[in-house]
C-alpha positions in Angstrom: 91.8 75.6 124.3 91.8 77.5 120.9 94.4 76.4 118.8 97.0 78.9 118.3 97.4 80.3 114.5 99.8 83.6 115.3 102.4 81.5 113.8 100.9 80.5 110.9 98.4 83.3 109.7 100.8 85.4 107.4 99.9 88.8 106.2 98.8 87.4 102.9 98.1 83.4 103.4 98.6 80.6 106.0 101.7 78.8 106.2 103.7 76.6 108.5 105.2 73.0 109.3 103.0 70.3 108.9 102.0 68.2 111.4 103.9 70.3 114.3 101.8 73.4 113.6 98.7 73.0 111.5 97.2 69.6 110.6 94.2 68.4 108.6 91.7 68.7 111.5 92.8 72.5 111.2 92.4 72.5 107.9 88.8 71.0 108.0 88.1 74.0 110.0 89.6 76.7 107.7 87.4 75.1 104.9 84.3 75.9 106.9 85.4 79.5 107.8 86.5 80.2 104.7 82.8 79.1 103.2 81.4 81.3 106.3 83.8 84.3 105.6 83.2 84.5 101.9 79.3 83.3 101.8 80.3 81.1 99.1 77.5 78.5 97.8 80.7 76.9 95.8 84.5 76.9 95.6 87.6 75.7 93.9 90.2 74.2 95.7 93.6 72.8 94.1 97.2 71.6 95.7 100.8 71.3 94.7 102.9 68.4 94.9 103.9 68.0 98.4 103.3 64.8 100.7 100.6 66.6 103.0 98.8 68.3 100.4 96.3 66.1 99.3 95.0 65.4 102.8 94.7 68.9 103.9 93.2 69.9 100.6 90.8 66.8 100.7 90.3 68.0 104.7 89.5 71.8 103.6 87.0 70.4 101.5 85.6 68.1 104.0 84.8 71.7 105.6 83.3 74.0 103.1 80.9 71.3 102.0 79.8 71.2 105.3 79.2 74.3 105.7 77.0 73.8 102.4 79.1 74.8 99.7 79.8 72.9 96.5 83.8 72.3 96.0 85.5 71.6 92.7 88.6 70.0 93.3 90.7 70.7 90.1 93.8 68.4 92.0 97.3 69.1 91.4 97.9 72.6 89.7 100.2 75.5 89.8 98.9 78.5 91.7 98.6 80.7 88.9 96.5 77.8 87.6 94.1 77.8 90.4 93.7 81.5 90.2 92.7 81.0 86.3 89.8 78.3 88.1 89.1 81.1 90.1 88.5 83.6 87.6 87.1 81.3 84.7 84.5 79.9 86.7 83.8 82.7 89.0 84.3 81.2 92.1 86.5 81.7 95.2 89.8 79.6 95.6 92.3 78.0 98.2 95.8 76.5 96.5 97.5 74.4 99.1 101.7 75.3 98.5 104.3 76.5 100.9 105.2 77.8 97.7 109.3 77.4 97.8 109.3 76.3 101.2 111.1 73.0 102.5 109.1 69.6 102.5 107.8 70.3 105.8 105.8 73.2 105.4 102.8 73.8 103.9 100.2 76.3 103.5 97.0 77.8 102.0 96.6 81.0 99.3 93.1 81.9 99.5 91.2 84.2 96.7 87.4 85.5 95.9 85.8 84.7 93.3 87.8 86.3 90.0 90.9 85.4 92.0 90.5 88.8 94.1 93.1 88.1 97.0 92.3 87.0 100.6 95.0 88.9 103.1 94.6 90.0 106.5 92.3 92.9 105.5 90.3 91.5 103.0 89.0 88.3 105.5 91.7 86.6 106.8 92.0 88.4 109.9 88.1 86.8 110.2 88.9 83.2 109.0 91.6 82.7 111.6 89.4 84.3 114.5 86.7 81.9 113.5 89.3 78.9 113.4 90.4 79.9 116.7 87.1 80.1 118.3 85.5 76.7 116.9 88.9 75.0 117.7 87.8 75.8 121.0 84.1 75.6 121.3 83.4 73.0 118.6 82.4 73.7 114.9 78.6 74.7 114.6 76.3 71.8 113.6 76.6 70.9 109.8 73.7 73.0 107.5 70.5 70.9 106.8 72.2 70.3 102.9 75.4 69.4 102.8 77.6 70.6 99.4 78.9 68.7 96.8 82.2 67.7 96.1 83.6 66.8 92.5 86.6 66.7 90.4 87.3 68.5 87.4 90.7 68.7 85.2 91.7 72.5 84.2 94.9 72.1 82.7 94.3 72.1 79.2 92.0 75.0 79.7 94.5 77.0 81.4 96.8 76.3 78.7 95.0 77.6 76.1 93.7 80.5 78.0 97.3 81.6 78.7 98.0 80.8 74.7 95.1 82.8 73.9 96.9 85.9 74.9 100.2 86.1 73.6 100.6 86.0 69.9 103.1 83.1 69.1 102.3 82.3 65.6 105.4 84.0 64.0 108.1 82.1 66.3 111.1 80.8 65.3 112.6 77.7 66.4 113.7 77.8 69.9 116.0 75.4 72.4 114.6 76.1 76.2 116.0 74.4 79.2 113.5 74.1 81.9 114.0 73.6 85.6 110.8 72.8 87.4 112.6 72.1 90.7 110.5 68.9 91.1 107.7 71.7 91.7 104.4 72.2 90.0 106.2 73.4 86.2 106.9 69.8 85.8 103.2 69.5 85.6 102.0 72.7 83.6 105.2 73.2 81.3 104.6 70.0 79.0 100.7 70.9 78.4 101.8 74.4 77.6 104.7 73.9 75.6 103.5 71.2 73.6 102.2 73.2 70.6 104.9 75.7 70.2 107.8 75.5 68.4 110.5 74.4 71.1 112.3 71.9 72.2 112.1 71.5 76.0 115.3 70.4 77.9 113.8 69.2 81.0 115.1 69.6 84.5 113.6 68.0 87.4 110.2 67.7 86.2 109.5 64.7 88.9 106.9 65.7 91.6 108.5 65.4 94.2 107.7 67.7 97.5 111.0 66.8 99.2 113.2 68.7 96.6 115.9 66.2 96.3 117.8 68.2 93.9 117.6 71.5 95.0 115.3 74.2 97.2 112.7 75.4 94.3 113.5 79.5 95.0 115.0 80.6 91.9 115.9 84.2 93.4 118.8 82.1 95.3 121.7 82.2 92.7 122.9 78.9 94.3 119.4 77.2 93.2 119.8 78.1 89.5 123.5 76.9 89.1 122.3 73.8 87.8 120.0 75.4 85.2 123.1 77.6 83.8 125.5 75.2 83.5 123.1 73.3 81.4 121.9 76.3 78.8 125.7 76.2 78.4 125.9 72.6 77.5 123.1 72.5 75.5 123.7 75.7 73.8 120.2 76.7 74.3 118.7 79.7 73.4 116.7 80.5 76.6 116.8 79.0 80.7 113.7 79.1 82.6 113.1 78.3 86.5 109.9 78.2 88.0 109.7 78.0 92.1 107.8 75.3 93.9 104.1 76.4 93.0 105.1 77.7 89.7 103.5 81.0 89.9 107.2 82.8 89.6 109.4 82.2 86.3 113.0 83.1 86.3 114.8 83.7 83.1 118.8 83.0 81.7 120.1 84.1 78.9 121.7 81.8 75.8 125.5 82.8 78.1 123.9 81.2 81.1 124.0 84.7 82.9 120.5 85.4 84.8 118.6 88.0 84.0 117.1 91.0 86.1 113.3 90.4 86.6 113.2 94.0 86.4 114.1 93.5 82.8 111.9 91.1 82.4 109.1 93.7 84.0 110.3 96.3 81.1 110.1 93.7 78.3 106.7 92.2 79.0 105.8 96.0 79.8 106.9 97.4 76.9 105.1 94.3 75.1 101.7 94.8 77.2 101.9 98.4 76.1 102.0 97.8 72.4 98.7 96.2 72.7 97.2 98.7 75.1 98.5 102.0 74.2 98.8 104.8 76.9 98.1 102.2 79.8 99.6 101.7 82.9 102.0 99.6 84.6 102.2 99.0 88.3 105.9 98.4 89.5 107.1 98.2 93.2 109.8 100.4 94.6 112.5 97.9 94.5 112.3 97.3 90.7 115.1 99.3 88.7 114.6 102.8 87.3 114.8 101.1 83.7 110.8 100.1 84.5 109.0 103.4 84.9 111.8 104.6 82.0 110.3 102.3 79.4 107.2 102.2 80.2 107.2 106.4 79.6 109.2 105.8 76.4 106.5 103.3 75.4 103.8 106.2 76.5 102.6 104.1 79.0 101.7 105.4 82.8 103.8 104.0 85.5 102.5 103.6 89.1 104.9 103.0 92.1 103.9 101.0 94.6 104.9 99.0 98.0 106.3 95.7 97.9 103.7 93.0 98.2 101.4 90.8 96.0 98.8 92.6 97.7 99.6 96.2 97.1 100.1 95.6 93.5 96.8 93.8 93.1 95.3 96.6 95.1 96.9 99.4 92.5 96.2 97.2 89.9 92.4 97.1 90.2 92.0 100.9 91.3 94.0 102.0 88.4 92.7 99.6 85.7 96.9 98.8 85.0 97.6 96.4 82.1 100.5 94.8 84.3 102.4 95.0 87.4 106.2 93.6 87.8 108.1 93.2 91.3 111.7 92.3 91.7 110.5 88.7 92.9 109.9 87.6 89.5 106.1 87.8 90.5 104.3 89.3 86.8 100.8 90.5 87.0 98.0 90.8 84.0 94.8 92.3 83.9 93.9 89.8 80.9 94.8 87.2 84.0 92.6 88.8 86.4 95.3 90.8 88.2 96.6 87.6 89.3 100.1 86.8 89.3 101.5 84.3 86.7 104.8 83.2 86.0 104.3 81.0 83.0 102.4 84.3 81.0 105.8 86.2 81.6 107.2 83.2 80.2 105.5 83.3 77.0 105.7 87.0 77.0 109.8 86.5 76.3 109.6 83.2 73.9 107.5 85.6 71.9 110.0 88.3 72.3 112.9 86.2 71.6 111.5 84.0 69.1 110.4 87.2 66.4 114.0 88.1 66.1 116.9 86.8 64.9 119.7 88.1 67.8 120.1 86.0 71.1 118.8 86.7 74.3 121.4 88.7 75.8 121.0 91.4 72.9 117.1 91.9 73.4 117.7 92.5 77.1 120.4 94.9 76.9 117.9 97.4 76.4 116.2 96.8 79.4 119.0 96.3 82.1 120.3 100.0 82.0 121.7 100.2 85.5 123.8 98.2 88.0 122.1 96.6 91.1 123.0 94.9 94.5 120.3 92.2 94.7 118.8 91.8 98.2 121.2 92.1 101.2 120.2 91.3 104.3 121.6 92.3 107.9 120.4 90.9 110.9 120.1 93.9 113.5 118.8 94.2 117.3 116.6 97.0 116.6 115.4 97.5 113.2 113.9 101.2 113.8 117.2 102.6 115.7 119.5 101.1 112.5 116.8 102.8 109.7 117.2 106.0 111.8 121.3 106.1 111.8 120.9 105.7 107.9 118.5 108.5 107.9 120.2 111.1 109.5 123.6 110.1 107.7 121.5 111.0 104.4 119.3 113.5 105.4 121.2 116.5 105.0 123.2 115.7 101.5 122.5 118.2 98.8 120.6 116.9 95.9 119.2 113.5 98.1 115.4 113.3 98.3 113.8 110.7 101.1 110.8 109.0 101.3 109.2 106.2 103.3 106.7 104.7 101.1 107.9 101.6 102.2 110.9 101.4 104.9 113.2 104.2 103.7 114.1 105.2 100.1 117.0 107.4 99.3 117.6 108.6 96.1 120.1 110.8 93.9 120.7 111.9 90.5 123.2 108.9 89.9 122.3 105.9 92.8 118.9 105.1 94.7 118.7 102.9 97.6 115.8 101.2 99.9 116.1 99.6 103.1 113.0 98.1 104.8 112.2 95.8 107.7 111.4 92.8 107.2 108.2 91.8 109.1 108.5 88.2 110.4 112.1 88.4 111.0 114.8 90.7 113.1 116.2 91.8 109.2 116.7 95.0 107.4 116.7 94.3 103.6 118.8 97.0 101.4 118.6 97.4 97.6 120.8 99.7 95.8 121.1 100.7 92.3 123.5 103.0 90.5 124.4 104.3 87.4 128.1 102.4 87.3 129.4 99.6 89.4 131.9 101.8 91.3 128.9 104.3 92.7 126.9 101.2 93.3 129.7 99.3 95.6 130.4 102.6 97.3 126.8 103.3 98.6 126.1 100.0 99.5 129.2 99.4 101.7 128.3 102.7 103.3 124.8 102.3 104.0 125.9 98.7 105.4 128.5 99.8 107.9 125.6 101.9 109.4 123.0 99.0 109.6 125.9 96.6 111.0 127.5 99.2 113.4 
């Protein structure tokens, strides 16, 4: 019987519970199928700190080698370190991680050479079909000449490349608290930061895929409480929190207050536009109004896109954009093969802070101009019906515009909101922004009353 992959092959990656939903036997088939679909004669493979990651990535490598591909194993790495290896070596790549999901999960993020993403429309559906077929019928005989499997450490090269992209030469000394959440930031931060004039206060740097201290998802406020308290206790200049595979970075100011990823997007966009005048910057439709405003003020061209890294990367490739940012603390750079790297965004923030005398809260105030609700999830029986009710309530209001680029976005002079369905759960996700807290509260409550009616 063919394996049922419907629960683990997502829009952009493979992700599921090990060994209940997938195991090393399936990982080996994924490796073989990946080589067949990408027509690769060589690939690079890395993994995070989860207990199941070494076995799964090794099985994937065996499957790839059996189809004739030479495999470079880079071992423990962050997801953006795998993207670096794919770009630097010019090879398709596979990263074994389930990001911030609990310990029993694992997954594969795949890319073509140059870190170009493999999603449903760019090869993942074909990989799934092959794995399902081969799990039922057996894999074709190994090719005459098996590929080789070799090991290579890319951490020092990765760190050097990132540091070459940001001018950190004029930085004043800074005290930085870093919460790695027992994830891959504990592996990458020491090497990237060792040459900088920073005193690092480490939190949860021990690599532990069981996440004994807190979930490695810094977008959940509960998971940055420890960091906030430590920043205040240490009288630090800044706090940084990385997610499990360290491709996202969340920033806390000297008061222990979380900084909106939209404000970080605007700050980094301003710095990139100073380097590349007139450039294009991508932002998804639930980032703050402040992002396109800052981009225009800096002489750049903002381009609005749907939520999701595949859409950001597609638009970056299409427009030649220099930078892209999302509300989820994913930051994408043309100089990094259009891939996302939280570490490079963190270096930009350190450079901006370290080359002026004021505190971080003052620096980011110019980029944090509006009040935002954050993402509010509501469980609903009928996503389409509830969305239609909201559309009907706002469609006839004067001065209001509606668009459906991704869910429903309603915009007025002093506020906007976006309501979009989850692809995987019976949820509607609401984001609201307004010029003042009173307006924000009124719009938020009105929309939620319709959604939850």
